[in-house]
N, C-alpha and C positions, 0 to 999 in steps of 0.2 A: 373861474367857475362858469359853466355853460349857462346861457340865458334860458330859463325855464318857460319862456313865453311860447304859446302855440303860434305857429306860423300862419295859421288860417284866421284865427279870431282874436289873438292877443290875450286870451285867458292863460292860466297856468297849465302847461302841458304835462299830462300824465298819460300812461297807456290807455286808461279808461276814458280820459277826456278825448284823446286823439281818435279812438275808434268808436266811441258811443256818445259822448256828451258835447263835443264840439258842434257848432251849428252846421258845419259842412257834413260831418258824419250823420247827424240827425236828419238832415235833408236827404242824404243818400239812402238811409234805411227807410225813411217814410216813402220815398219814391219807389224803391223796390217792393215795399209792402203793398203799395197801391197797385203796381204793375202785376204782382203775383197774387193779389187778393188774400194776403196773409198778414198777421201781425208779427213783424220781426222783433220788435222791442228794442231795448237799449242795453243789452248785456250779451256776453258770450254764451251764457246759458240759453237765453231766449232765441238766439240765432242758431246755436249749436244743436238744439233739439231737432232741427230739420235734417241735420247731417246723420242722425241716428235712425232715420225713418225707413230703413230697408229699401233704399234707392227710389222711393216714391217721389222724392223731391230733387231729382238729379239736376235739372236746369236751374231751379232756385238755388241749390247748393253751389253750382258753378258761378252764378252771379254774386252770391254772398262772399265766396272766397275771392273772386275777382275784385269785389268791393274793398275787402280788407287790404289786399295787395295794392290796389290802386291808391288808396289813402296813404299807405306806407310809402310807396314809390313817389307820389307827388309831394308828400311832406319832405322826403329826402332830397328831391329836386330843389325844393325851396331852400332847404338848409345848406346843402353841399354845392349845388350848382349856382346858388344865389339867384335863382329864378324868383319872380314876383308872383304872388297869388293874384289871379285875375278873375276867374269865374268858375262856376260849377261845370260848364261845358268841357273844360279841360279834364276834370276828374271823370266825367261821364265818357269822354272820348277814350281815356285810358282804360276804363272798365270795359267798354265795348270791344276795344282792340284785344284785350286779354281774353275775353269770352270767345271771340272769333279764333284766336290762336289755340286756346285750350279745348275748343269744341271737338277736335279730332280725337281727344283722349276719351270721349264718351262713346259708348256703343250706340247703335241705332235705337235699341230698346230704351236706353236711358234718355235719349234725345226726344223720344215720343211722349215721355211722362211729363 
């Protein structure tokens, strides 16, 4: 049986824990909330509401999607590549790299909002 321990914090890992309740995820959402001056919250509903906002939150949405993907990719690096968790800087580097790569998918109008 697979070990159910979170690779970031040693709590029991679930999807909700990984993306919202783990101290690493909580730090990420608090940081993005502060940067964008919004309350992202701790659920898919609280973050997803910005995705349905008629493109008013294009850049925020880009960062939240990159946040989810970065958490998932880093978790899998720890699991399958046997990398060790070191610091938030690694997660934030992954997030910024994704945003830079995905930015071209957004129109000039979406980037200005």
